[in-house]
C-alpha positions, 0 to 999 in steps of 0.5 A: 215259662214266659207268655208270648203273642196270641197265648203261646208259653214258651218254656223251652228254647227252639230245637235248633238253638238246643241242638247248635248248643250242645253241638257248639259245647262239644265242638269247644271242648274239641277245641279246647284238647286240640289247643292244648295237645298242639301247643304241648307237642315239640314242632318236629312233630309232624302231626302238630302242623300236617293234622292238629293246627288244620283241625283247629283251624277248621274247627274253629271257624265251624264254631264261629258259623255255628254263632252266627247262625244260633244268633240270627236264630235267636233274633227271630225266635221266640225264646223263653224269658228271664229266668227266676232268678234273684235280680244279681244273678238274672244280670250276671246270667246275661252278662256271661252269657253275651261275653260267651257269644262276643268270644265265640266269634272274637276268638276264632277272629282272632285265630284267623288274624293269627294265621293269616298273618303268620310269615310261615303260615301256609294260611287258613283252610276250612276243612280242606278249602283254602279261606282267602287271608285278608291280612298281610304277613307281620310277624309283630302282628302275628304276636298280638293276634297270637297273645289275644288269642290265647288271652281270650279262649281261656277267658271264654273257658273261664266264662263257660265254666262259670256258666256251666258251674251256674246251672248246676247251681240252680239245678241242684242247690236252688231252693226255689225249682223255676230257678233250675234252667236247664231243662230249658236247653234240654 
């Protein structure tokens, strides 16, 4: 727990951040599932392009917007202080969190750039609403954005896995009960 101005102890994240954290987690799991599904389907499968890609794009943009809202709330809220962890774990936790937030912005941007630059793309939609394409059609650029989107998405997945494993370690294996960070987000 952290002591803040006016002797208010903050031991949990604000409700809005907790709700958005778990919503974002569900969205990311869905995006991963849809991403794996759509990329494994044959190009002759109509649903791949008529349903899965548009859903993936829409939910990717939604994650981007949720993260922007989260960052705004974080910047204006009282937050719990650093967890009671050894210094090396506190540093690792901070680096992983910053990297996750960065990738939660960059991965959707790479997806947008990929869809926007692909010469055969119908563009980017957000649940049926057309999103302006700001990049010129260029298949060479598309291939770069496609590579970055894929590599960074897998990097994000690995960091999310590390985040979950860290929370579980602190919950079930640490001898210090104050190292349990999960209650701060529940």
